[in-house]
C-alpha positions as CSV (number, residue, x, y, z in Angstrom):
1,X,-18.3,46.1,-85.2
2,X,-20.3,43.0,-85.4
3,X,-21.9,41.6,-82.2
4,X,-22.2,37.9,-81.3
5,X,-25.7,36.6,-81.5
6,X,-27.4,35.5,-78.3
7,X,-27.3,31.9,-79.3
8,X,-23.5,32.0,-79.9
9,X,-22.9,33.7,-76.5
10,X,-25.1,31.0,-74.8
11,X,-23.1,28.3,-76.6
12,X,-19.8,29.8,-75.5
13,X,-20.9,30.0,-71.9
14,X,-22.1,26.4,-72.0
15,X,-18.7,25.2,-73.4
16,X,-16.9,27.2,-70.7
17,X,-19.0,25.7,-68.0
18,X,-18.5,22.1,-69.3
19,X,-14.7,22.7,-69.6
20,X,-14.5,23.9,-66.0
21,X,-16.5,20.9,-64.8
22,X,-14.2,18.5,-66.7
23,X,-11.1,20.2,-65.2
24,X,-12.5,19.8,-61.7
25,X,-13.4,16.1,-62.3
26,X,-9.9,15.4,-63.8
27,X,-8.2,16.9,-60.8
28,X,-10.3,14.9,-58.4
29,X,-9.6,11.7,-60.4
30,X,-5.8,12.5,-60.2
31,X,-6.0,12.7,-56.4
32,X,-8.0,9.4,-56.3
33,X,-5.4,7.6,-58.4
34,X,-2.6,8.9,-56.2
35,X,-4.4,7.7,-53.1
36,X,-4.9,4.2,-54.7
37,X,-1.3,4.0,-55.6
38,X,-0.1,4.1,-52.0
39,X,1.4,0.7,-51.0
40,X,1.1,1.0,-47.2
41,X,-2.0,-1.3,-47.0
42,X,-1.0,-3.8,-49.7
43,X,2.2,-5.2,-48.2
44,X,1.0,-8.5,-46.8
45,X,2.0,-11.6,-48.8
46,X,-0.3,-14.6,-48.4
47,X,0.3,-18.2,-49.3
48,X,-2.6,-20.7,-49.5
49,X,-1.7,-24.3,-48.8
50,X,-2.9,-27.6,-47.3
51,X,-0.2,-29.3,-45.3
52,X,-1.2,-32.0,-42.7
53,X,0.9,-31.9,-39.5
54,X,2.6,-35.2,-39.3
55,X,4.8,-37.1,-36.8
56,X,7.7,-36.4,-39.1
57,X,7.0,-32.7,-38.8
58,X,6.5,-30.0,-41.4
59,X,8.5,-26.8,-42.0
60,X,7.1,-23.4,-42.7
61,X,9.1,-20.8,-44.6
62,X,6.9,-17.7,-44.4
63,X,8.8,-15.5,-46.9
64,X,10.2,-18.3,-49.1
65,X,13.8,-17.3,-48.6
66,X,14.9,-20.9,-48.1
67,X,15.1,-20.5,-44.3
68,X,12.7,-22.4,-42.1
69,X,10.9,-20.1,-39.7
70,X,8.8,-22.6,-37.7
71,X,8.1,-26.3,-37.5
72,X,4.9,-28.1,-36.6
73,X,4.8,-31.7,-35.3
74,X,2.4,-34.3,-34.1
75,X,3.8,-36.4,-31.2
76,X,2.1,-39.5,-29.9
77,X,3.4,-41.2,-26.8
78,X,1.6,-44.5,-25.9
79,X,2.0,-46.1,-22.5
80,X,0.9,-49.2,-20.7
81,X,-2.3,-47.5,-19.3
82,X,-2.3,-44.1,-20.9
83,X,-1.9,-42.2,-24.2
84,X,-0.4,-38.7,-24.5
85,X,-0.6,-36.8,-27.9
86,X,0.6,-33.3,-28.8
87,X,0.3,-30.9,-31.7
88,X,3.3,-28.6,-31.3
89,X,4.8,-25.5,-33.0
90,X,8.5,-24.8,-32.6
91,X,10.0,-21.4,-33.5
92,X,13.4,-21.6,-35.3
93,X,16.5,-19.4,-35.2
94,X,15.3,-16.9,-32.5
95,X,11.8,-16.5,-33.9
96,X,8.7,-16.7,-31.6
97,X,4.9,-17.3,-31.5
98,X,2.2,-15.6,-29.6
99,X,1.8,-17.9,-26.5
100,X,1.1,-18.1,-22.8
101,X,2.4,-20.6,-20.4
102,X,3.8,-22.9,-23.0
103,X,0.6,-23.0,-25.1
104,X,0.3,-21.2,-28.4
105,X,-2.5,-18.7,-28.5
106,X,-5.4,-19.5,-30.9
107,X,-5.9,-16.0,-32.3
108,X,-9.2,-15.0,-34.0
109,X,-9.4,-13.4,-37.4
110,X,-8.2,-9.8,-37.5
111,X,-6.3,-10.1,-34.1
112,X,-3.4,-7.7,-33.9
113,X,0.1,-9.3,-34.2
114,X,2.9,-6.8,-33.5
115,X,5.3,-5.4,-31.0
116,X,2.7,-5.3,-28.2
117,X,1.7,-9.0,-28.5
118,X,2.7,-11.5,-25.9
119,X,5.3,-13.8,-27.5
120,X,6.6,-17.0,-25.9
121,X,10.2,-18.1,-25.7
122,X,12.4,-18.3,-28.8
123,X,13.4,-21.9,-28.0
124,X,11.5,-25.0,-27.3
125,X,8.0,-26.2,-28.3
126,X,4.7,-24.5,-27.7
127,X,1.7,-26.8,-27.6
128,X,-1.3,-26.0,-29.8
129,X,-3.2,-28.9,-28.2
130,X,-2.5,-31.8,-25.9
131,X,-4.6,-34.9,-25.5
132,X,-4.3,-37.1,-22.5
133,X,-6.1,-40.4,-22.4
134,X,-5.9,-42.8,-19.4
135,X,-7.9,-45.6,-18.0
136,X,-8.4,-43.7,-14.8
137,X,-9.0,-40.0,-16.0
138,X,-10.6,-40.7,-19.4
139,X,-9.8,-38.4,-22.3
140,X,-9.0,-34.7,-21.6
141,X,-7.8,-31.9,-23.8
142,X,-5.3,-29.2,-22.8
143,X,-4.4,-26.0,-24.6
144,X,-6.2,-23.2,-26.5
145,X,-7.1,-25.0,-29.7
146,X,-10.0,-27.3,-28.8
147,X,-13.4,-27.0,-30.3
148,X,-12.6,-27.7,-33.9
149,X,-12.6,-24.1,-35.0
150,X,-11.6,-23.8,-38.7
151,X,-10.2,-20.3,-38.6
152,X,-7.7,-19.9,-35.8
153,X,-4.3,-18.4,-36.2
154,X,-0.8,-18.7,-34.8
155,X,0.8,-15.3,-34.4
156,X,4.5,-15.2,-35.5
157,X,7.5,-12.9,-35.0
158,X,10.4,-13.8,-37.3
159,X,13.4,-12.2,-38.9
160,X,14.3,-11.3,-42.5
161,X,17.9,-10.3,-42.8
162,X,18.0,-9.4,-39.1
163,X,14.9,-7.2,-39.1
164,X,11.8,-8.3,-37.2
165,X,8.6,-9.0,-39.2
166,X,5.2,-10.2,-38.1
167,X,3.0,-12.8,-39.6
168,X,0.3,-15.5,-39.0
169,X,-0.4,-19.1,-39.8
170,X,-3.9,-20.5,-40.1
171,X,-4.2,-24.0,-38.6
172,X,-7.3,-26.2,-38.7
173,X,-7.4,-28.7,-35.8
174,X,-9.7,-31.6,-35.2
175,X,-10.1,-32.8,-31.7
176,X,-12.3,-35.1,-29.7
177,X,-12.7,-36.4,-26.2
178,X,-13.8,-39.8,-27.5
179,X,-11.3,-42.5,-26.6
180,X,-9.3,-43.7,-29.6
181,X,-10.0,-40.6,-31.7
182,X,-6.7,-38.9,-32.3
183,X,-6.3,-35.2,-32.7
184,X,-5.0,-33.8,-36.0
185,X,-4.0,-30.5,-37.5
186,X,-3.5,-29.0,-41.0
187,X,-1.8,-25.7,-42.0
188,X,-4.1,-24.1,-44.6
189,X,-2.7,-20.6,-45.0
190,X,0.0,-18.2,-43.9
191,X,1.0,-14.6,-44.4
192,X,3.5,-12.0,-43.3
193,X,4.0,-8.3,-43.4
194,X,6.9,-7.2,-45.8
195,X,7.5,-4.0,-43.9
196,X,9.7,-4.5,-40.8
197,X,8.3,-3.9,-37.4
198,X,4.8,-3.2,-38.8
199,X,1.9,-5.1,-37.1
200,X,-0.3,-7.4,-39.1
201,X,-3.9,-8.5,-38.6
202,X,-4.4,-12.3,-38.5
203,X,-5.9,-13.7,-41.7
204,X,-6.1,-10.4,-43.5
205,X,-4.3,-9.0,-46.6
206,X,-3.6,-5.6,-45.0
207,X,-4.1,-3.7,-41.8
208,X,-7.0,-1.7,-43.3
209,X,-10.1,-2.1,-41.2
210,X,-12.2,-2.3,-44.4
211,X,-10.6,-5.7,-45.1
212,X,-12.0,-7.2,-41.9
213,X,-15.1,-8.3,-43.9
214,X,-13.7,-10.1,-47.0
215,X,-17.1,-9.9,-48.6
216,X,-17.4,-6.1,-48.3
217,X,-18.6,-4.4,-51.4
218,X,-16.6,-1.8,-53.2
219,X,-17.5,1.8,-52.3
220,X,-19.6,3.7,-54.8
221,X,-17.2,6.0,-56.7
222,X,-20.0,8.3,-58.0
223,X,-20.5,9.6,-61.5
224,X,-17.8,9.2,-64.2
225,X,-15.6,12.0,-65.5
226,X,-17.7,12.1,-68.6
227,X,-20.9,12.5,-66.6
228,X,-19.4,15.3,-64.6
229,X,-18.2,17.0,-67.7
230,X,-21.7,17.0,-69.1
231,X,-22.9,19.0,-66.1
232,X,-26.6,18.6,-65.0
233,X,-27.4,16.5,-68.1
234,X,-24.6,14.1,-67.2
235,X,-25.7,13.7,-63.6
236,X,-29.2,12.9,-64.8
237,X,-27.8,10.2,-67.1
238,X,-25.6,8.8,-64.2
239,X,-28.6,8.6,-61.9
240,X,-30.5,6.7,-64.6
241,X,-27.6,4.2,-65.0
242,X,-27.4,3.8,-61.2
243,X,-31.1,3.1,-60.9
244,X,-30.9,0.5,-63.7
245,X,-28.0,-1.3,-62.0
246,X,-29.9,-1.4,-58.7
247,X,-33.0,-2.8,-60.3
C-alpha cells in the first residue's frame, strides 16, 4: 500500500483548514445579511421641501395620501396703535401637535415623539410664535420659536386609515424685536413613521441611536470573506490594505 508523501499530507491539511475558515466566514456573513435586512429601523419616510408660510396658508400632507394633516398660516392684524402677528399651526381631522398652553413646542433634533409626548388639543390653532408691537410696550415675542434656530421641529400625531402615526415637521423661523421687521417661517422638511403607534425621533430617518449624528462613519466590517478564507496569510493582506487606506 502506498503512503502519501509528507508534502501531500501538509497540502491536504492546509486545504481543510482553509475550507473550514471559509465556511465560518460564510456563515457569519449570512447572519450579517439577515441583520441588515430587518426593516424595523428603516420605516421613516422623509420629504425635503421649501414652503414659505403665507397669509393664505399652506397645507401639509405627511404621507401623501391626498388628505391634509396640518395647516400653517401667517396672520397679521394691524391696529391704530399696535400690530399683532402670528405664525400658527392647525391640526386637521382630529390630529394634534406637541404643545403646551396653546404654543407649539420647538423640539430639538432627535427629540422623542410618541405616545408619551404632550400633545395639544385636536382643534384650534397652536402658535409657533407671536409678535406684539405697540407704541407703548415696544416689540415683544411670545412662544417657543424665537431665536432664529434653523433646526427646530413640530411634533405631530396623525391618523392613517384610523391608526395613529407619529411624525415631525422642520420649520425655520426668522424673528426680530426690531419694530417694522415682520416674523416669517418656512417649512423645510417633514417625516413620519410608517409603523402605527411607533415613536419617531425628530429629524431622523429612524429610531436608531446611531443615526443621531448624520455624519457618523460606517462601522469597520473587518476582513473580507476571501481574506478569512486565506487564513493567516489573508489577515496579513487585510492589515496591509487597512494601513494603506488609513495613510
